[in-house]
N, CA, C and O atoms as a GROMACS GRO file, in nm:
protein
  300
    1MET      N    1   6.589   5.171  -2.595
    1MET     CA    2   6.447   5.261  -2.629
    1MET      C    3   6.392   5.127  -2.787
    1MET      O    4   6.437   5.038  -2.859
    2LYS      N    5   6.234   5.229  -2.749
    2LYS     CA    6   6.128   5.132  -2.752
    2LYS      C    7   6.143   5.160  -2.899
    2LYS      O    8   6.189   5.269  -2.934
    3LYS      N    9   6.088   5.019  -3.033
    3LYS     CA   10   6.104   4.990  -3.174
    3LYS      C   11   5.986   5.049  -3.260
    3LYS      O   12   5.985   4.997  -3.371
    4THR      N   13   5.928   5.103  -3.249
    4THR     CA   14   5.818   5.134  -3.338
    4THR      C   15   5.740   4.983  -3.425
    4THR      O   16   5.816   4.919  -3.498
    5ILE      N   17   5.637   4.950  -3.416
    5ILE     CA   18   5.598   4.836  -3.518
    5ILE      C   19   5.516   5.006  -3.648
    5ILE      O   20   5.489   5.125  -3.637
    6THR      N   21   5.515   4.906  -3.741
    6THR     CA   22   5.486   4.942  -3.901
    6THR      C   23   5.282   4.830  -3.832
    6THR      O   24   5.240   4.725  -3.784
    7GLU      N   25   5.240   4.963  -3.882
    7GLU     CA   26   5.077   4.836  -3.919
    7GLU      C   27   5.116   4.703  -4.017
    7GLU      O   28   5.111   4.584  -3.984
    8LEU      N   29   5.163   4.771  -4.172
    8LEU     CA   30   5.252   4.606  -4.202
    8LEU      C   31   5.298   4.496  -4.115
    8LEU      O   32   5.250   4.386  -4.087
    9GLU      N   33   5.410   4.560  -4.078
    9GLU     CA   34   5.487   4.446  -3.940
    9GLU      C   35   5.413   4.334  -3.901
    9GLU      O   36   5.413   4.216  -3.938
   10ARG      N   37   5.310   4.439  -3.769
   10ARG     CA   38   5.196   4.381  -3.697
   10ARG      C   39   5.141   4.300  -3.812
   10ARG      O   40   5.190   4.187  -3.811
   11ARG      N   41   5.030   4.326  -3.942
   11ARG     CA   42   4.930   4.219  -3.952
   11ARG      C   43   5.049   4.102  -4.011
   11ARG      O   44   5.048   4.007  -3.932
   12ARG      N   45   5.136   4.082  -4.105
   12ARG     CA   46   5.237   4.041  -4.112
   12ARG      C   47   5.287   3.949  -3.959
   12ARG      O   48   5.328   3.833  -3.963
   13TYR      N   49   5.277   4.011  -3.859
   13TYR     CA   50   5.320   3.887  -3.735
   13TYR      C   51   5.264   3.820  -3.725
   13TYR      O   52   5.288   3.700  -3.711
   14LEU      N   53   5.105   3.908  -3.730
   14LEU     CA   54   4.976   3.798  -3.665
   14LEU      C   55   4.960   3.706  -3.762
   14LEU      O   56   4.968   3.587  -3.733
   15TYR      N   57   4.937   3.741  -3.877
   15TYR     CA   58   4.886   3.607  -3.973
   15TYR      C   59   4.929   3.486  -3.965
   15TYR      O   60   5.046   3.459  -3.934
   16ILE      N   61   4.825   3.388  -3.996
   16ILE     CA   62   4.841   3.309  -3.956
   16ILE      C   63   4.779   3.180  -4.100
   16ILE      O   64   4.678   3.176  -4.171
   17ASP      N   65   4.866   3.117  -4.090
   17ASP     CA   66   4.857   3.025  -4.222
   17ASP      C   67   4.730   3.001  -4.222
   17ASP      O   68   4.689   3.006  -4.106
   18PRO      N   69   4.615   2.968  -4.328
   18PRO     CA   70   4.514   2.896  -4.321
   18PRO      C   71   4.528   2.753  -4.268
   18PRO      O   72   4.642   2.712  -4.290
   19ILE      N   73   4.460   2.672  -4.212
   19ILE     CA   74   4.499   2.511  -4.284
   19ILE      C   75   4.431   2.400  -4.373
   19ILE      O   76   4.309   2.384  -4.369
   20PRO      N   77   4.475   2.359  -4.417
   20PRO     CA   78   4.392   2.350  -4.568
   20PRO      C   79   4.268   2.248  -4.453
   20PRO      O   80   4.281   2.209  -4.337
   21THR      N   81   4.121   2.229  -4.581
   21THR     CA   82   3.946   2.208  -4.462
   21THR      C   83   3.973   2.074  -4.609
   21THR      O   84   3.856   2.049  -4.640
   22ASN      N   85   4.054   1.999  -4.689
   22ASN     CA   86   4.060   1.886  -4.703
   22ASN      C   87   4.143   1.820  -4.659
   22ASN      O   88   4.166   1.711  -4.711
   23THR      N   89   4.187   1.848  -4.590
   23THR     CA   90   4.318   1.734  -4.586
   23THR      C   91   4.287   1.695  -4.367
   23THR      O   92   4.296   1.596  -4.295
   24HIS      N   93   4.268   1.772  -4.358
   24HIS     CA   94   4.232   1.793  -4.167
   24HIS      C   95   4.093   1.837  -4.167
   24HIS      O   96   4.078   1.920  -4.077
   25LEU      N   97   3.979   1.814  -4.236
   25LEU     CA   98   3.880   1.830  -4.177
   25LEU      C   99   3.726   1.788  -4.256
   25LEU      O  100   3.691   1.847  -4.358
   26VAL      N  101   3.694   1.746  -4.232
   26VAL     CA  102   3.549   1.690  -4.356
   26VAL      C  103   3.431   1.810  -4.346
   26VAL      O  104   3.438   1.912  -4.276
   27ASP      N  105   3.372   1.788  -4.395
   27ASP     CA  106   3.270   1.829  -4.434
   27ASP      C  107   3.141   1.763  -4.389
   27ASP      O  108   3.084   1.681  -4.461
   28VAL      N  109   3.074   1.813  -4.223
   28VAL     CA  110   2.999   1.708  -4.179
   28VAL      C  111   2.832   1.688  -4.295
   28VAL      O  112   2.758   1.590  -4.305
   29VAL      N  113   2.826   1.793  -4.348
   29VAL     CA  114   2.668   1.785  -4.483
   29VAL      C  115   2.709   1.719  -4.629
   29VAL      O  116   2.639   1.684  -4.724
   30SER      N  117   2.829   1.717  -4.611
   30SER     CA  118   2.846   1.616  -4.789
   30SER      C  119   2.879   1.482  -4.726
   30SER      O  120   2.844   1.386  -4.795
   31GLU      N  121   2.939   1.451  -4.610
   31GLU     CA  122   2.954   1.297  -4.599
   31GLU      C  123   2.815   1.299  -4.493
   31GLU      O  124   2.865   1.196  -4.446
   32TYR      N  125   2.729   1.312  -4.438
   32TYR     CA  126   2.629   1.296  -4.410
   32TYR      C  127   2.552   1.279  -4.547
   32TYR      O  128   2.459   1.204  -4.516
   33LYS      N  129   2.544   1.300  -4.647
   33LYS     CA  130   2.491   1.291  -4.764
   33LYS      C  131   2.533   1.230  -4.812
   33LYS      O  132   2.448   1.152  -4.853
   34LYS      N  133   2.683   1.188  -4.865
   34LYS     CA  134   2.719   1.036  -4.938
   34LYS      C  135   2.725   0.966  -4.889
   34LYS      O  136   2.784   0.865  -4.927
   35LEU      N  137   2.649   0.980  -4.736
   35LEU     CA  138   2.653   0.810  -4.661
   35LEU      C  139   2.543   0.758  -4.606
   35LEU      O  140   2.550   0.667  -4.524
   36ARG      N  141   2.434   0.807  -4.643
   36ARG     CA  142   2.293   0.792  -4.656
   36ARG      C  143   2.320   0.763  -4.793
   36ARG      O  144   2.345   0.643  -4.805
   37GLN      N  145   2.324   0.815  -4.884
   37GLN     CA  146   2.338   0.757  -5.060
   37GLN      C  147   2.393   0.624  -5.049
   37GLN      O  148   2.357   0.532  -5.122
   38LEU      N  149   2.496   0.612  -4.943
   38LEU     CA  150   2.563   0.461  -4.995
   38LEU      C  151   2.457   0.337  -4.874
   38LEU      O  152   2.440   0.216  -4.882
   39GLN      N  153   2.420   0.412  -4.800
   39GLN     CA  154   2.341   0.327  -4.731
   39GLN      C  155   2.174   0.266  -4.830
   39GLN      O  156   2.133   0.151  -4.847
   40TYR      N  157   2.112   0.405  -4.880
   40TYR     CA  158   2.019   0.381  -5.011
   40TYR      C  159   2.051   0.290  -5.083
   40TYR      O  160   1.966   0.204  -5.110
   41ASP      N  161   2.163   0.283  -5.127
   41ASP     CA  162   2.236   0.199  -5.214
   41ASP      C  163   2.252   0.055  -5.254
   41ASP      O  164   2.229  -0.018  -5.350
   42PHE      N  165   2.305   0.048  -5.130
   42PHE     CA  166   2.345  -0.111  -5.000
   42PHE      C  167   2.202  -0.236  -4.941
   42PHE      O  168   2.183  -0.354  -4.908
   43GLU      N  169   2.114  -0.073  -4.966
   43GLU     CA  170   1.924  -0.197  -4.937
   43GLU      C  171   1.901  -0.219  -5.037
   43GLU      O  172   1.866  -0.334  -5.067
   44TRP      N  173   1.910  -0.113  -5.135
   44TRP     CA  174   1.868  -0.170  -5.309
   44TRP      C  175   1.940  -0.273  -5.316
   44TRP      O  176   1.892  -0.339  -5.409
   45ASP      N  177   2.021  -0.324  -5.277
   45ASP     CA  178   2.180  -0.440  -5.324
   45ASP      C  179   2.112  -0.596  -5.240
   45ASP      O  180   2.131  -0.716  -5.257
   46GLU      N  181   2.041  -0.528  -5.164
   46GLU     CA  182   1.986  -0.667  -5.021
   46GLU      C  183   2.138  -0.650  -4.987
   46GLU      O  184   2.148  -0.744  -4.909
   47ASN      N  185   2.207  -0.619  -4.991
   47ASN     CA  186   2.313  -0.576  -4.846
   47ASN      C  187   2.300  -0.552  -4.745
   47ASN      O  188   2.349  -0.445  -4.710
   48SER      N  189   2.224  -0.639  -4.634
   48SER     CA  190   2.177  -0.536  -4.553
   48SER      C  191   2.288  -0.501  -4.432
   48SER      O  192   2.248  -0.405  -4.367
   49GLN      N  193   2.422  -0.556  -4.382
   49GLN     CA  194   2.532  -0.583  -4.351
   49GLN      C  195   2.618  -0.420  -4.336
   49GLN      O  196   2.633  -0.342  -4.242
   50LYS      N  197   2.676  -0.420  -4.527
   50LYS     CA  198   2.692  -0.270  -4.529
   50LYS      C  199   2.571  -0.139  -4.506
   50LYS      O  200   2.579  -0.029  -4.453
   51ALA      N  201   2.464  -0.208  -4.572
   51ALA     CA  202   2.403  -0.106  -4.492
   51ALA      C  203   2.322  -0.010  -4.359
   51ALA      O  204   2.261   0.097  -4.353
   52GLU      N  205   2.364  -0.118  -4.261
   52GLU     CA  206   2.320  -0.097  -4.159
   52GLU      C  207   2.537  -0.024  -4.137
   52GLU      O  208   2.578   0.091  -4.120
   53PHE      N  209   2.578  -0.096  -4.143
   53PHE     CA  210   2.724   0.035  -4.173
   53PHE      C  211   2.714   0.189  -4.191
   53PHE      O  212   2.741   0.285  -4.119
   54TYR      N  213   2.660   0.170  -4.328
   54TYR     CA  214   2.669   0.318  -4.393
   54TYR      C  215   2.530   0.404  -4.247
   54TYR      O  216   2.534   0.512  -4.189
   55LYS      N  217   2.480   0.346  -4.243
   55LYS     CA  218   2.312   0.419  -4.147
   55LYS      C  219   2.402   0.473  -4.080
   55LYS      O  220   2.446   0.583  -4.113
   56SER      N  221   2.467   0.370  -3.921
   56SER     CA  222   2.479   0.413  -3.770
   56SER      C  223   2.610   0.534  -3.867
   56SER      O  224   2.541   0.634  -3.888
   57GLN      N  225   2.753   0.562  -3.926
   57GLN     CA  226   2.737   0.627  -3.998
   57GLN      C  227   2.681   0.729  -4.037
   57GLN      O  228   2.730   0.836  -4.002
   58ALA      N  229   2.569   0.729  -4.116
   58ALA     CA  230   2.526   0.820  -4.155
   58ALA      C  231   2.461   0.929  -3.999
   58ALA      O  232   2.467   1.050  -3.978
   59ASN      N  233   2.398   0.809  -3.912
   59ASN     CA  234   2.341   0.882  -3.790
   59ASN      C  235   2.385   0.956  -3.719
   59ASN      O  236   2.320   1.036  -3.652
   60HIS      N  237   2.560   0.937  -3.720
   60HIS     CA  238   2.672   1.005  -3.637
   60HIS      C  239   2.677   1.111  -3.695
   60HIS      O  240   2.693   1.204  -3.617
   61TYR      N  241   2.670   1.146  -3.822
   61TYR     CA  242   2.731   1.304  -3.885
   61TYR      C  243   2.571   1.342  -3.880
   61TYR      O  244   2.555   1.460  -3.847
   62HIS      N  245   2.501   1.302  -3.894
   62HIS     CA  246   2.255   1.391  -3.845
   62HIS      C  247   2.333   1.444  -3.692
   62HIS      O  248   2.359   1.564  -3.675
   63THR      N  249   2.351   1.386  -3.633
   63THR     CA  250   2.398   1.402  -3.492
   63THR      C  251   2.456   1.511  -3.478
   63THR      O  252   2.402   1.612  -3.433
   64LEU      N  253   2.601   1.501  -3.523
   64LEU     CA  254   2.648   1.604  -3.549
   64LEU      C  255   2.645   1.762  -3.592
   64LEU      O  256   2.712   1.855  -3.548
   65MET      N  257   2.534   1.760  -3.705
   65MET     CA  258   2.500   1.863  -3.791
   65MET      C  259   2.398   1.928  -3.666
   65MET      O  260   2.391   2.044  -3.625
   66GLN      N  261   2.317   1.795  -3.620
   66GLN     CA  262   2.164   1.913  -3.484
   66GLN      C  263   2.256   1.928  -3.370
   66GLN      O  264   2.207   1.924  -3.258
   67LYS      N  265   2.363   1.941  -3.382
   67LYS     CA  266   2.451   1.965  -3.264
   67LYS      C  267   2.462   2.077  -3.312
   67LYS      O  268   2.425   2.156  -3.225
   68GLY      N  269   2.500   2.145  -3.426
   68GLY     CA  270   2.567   2.263  -3.553
   68GLY      C  271   2.692   2.230  -3.536
   68GLY      O  272   2.757   2.317  -3.477
   69ILE      N  273   2.756   2.126  -3.569
   69ILE     CA  274   2.873   2.146  -3.585
   69ILE      C  275   2.865   2.046  -3.716
   69ILE      O  276   2.809   1.940  -3.744
   70LEU      N  277   2.952   2.140  -3.778
   70LEU     CA  278   2.996   2.196  -3.952
   70LEU      C  279   3.112   2.064  -4.093
   70LEU      O  280   3.113   2.005  -4.200
   71PHE      N  281   3.209   2.109  -3.923
   71PHE     CA  282   3.336   2.039  -4.010
   71PHE      C  283   3.388   1.928  -3.898
   71PHE      O  284   3.308   1.948  -3.807
   72ASP      N  285   3.464   1.839  -3.860
   72ASP     CA  286   3.494   1.764  -3.783
   72ASP      C  287   3.644   1.643  -3.803
   72ASP      O  288   3.688   1.538  -3.852
   73PRO      N  289   3.670   1.772  -3.715
   73PRO     CA  290   3.855   1.768  -3.803
   73PRO      C  291   3.928   1.578  -3.762
   73PRO      O  292   3.897   1.516  -3.660
   74LEU      N  293   4.008   1.535  -3.853
   74LEU     CA  294   4.004   1.380  -3.884
   74LEU      C  295   4.104   1.322  -3.786
   74LEU      O  296   4.131   1.203  -3.774
   75PHE      N  297   4.144   1.401  -3.734
   75PHE     CA  298   4.309   1.392  -3.571
   75PHE      C  299   4.237   1.355  -3.467
   75PHE      O  300   4.290   1.338  -3.358
   0.00000   0.00000   0.00000
């Protein structure tokens, strides 16, 4: 005999808990802006080694933005 499932039971069965984005994903746009600002700050302070590091990191996130990737996983 087949058991009929109510709509509420079906939705409860199909529900997936959302993943918290602050612990598992990086917002590419905000990370790009943060890294670019750090690059500018270290260029202003004439620390070229750190400025070059942050520039390369910002360029990586800029490439992701150009590809349309808005979130980067942390795993």
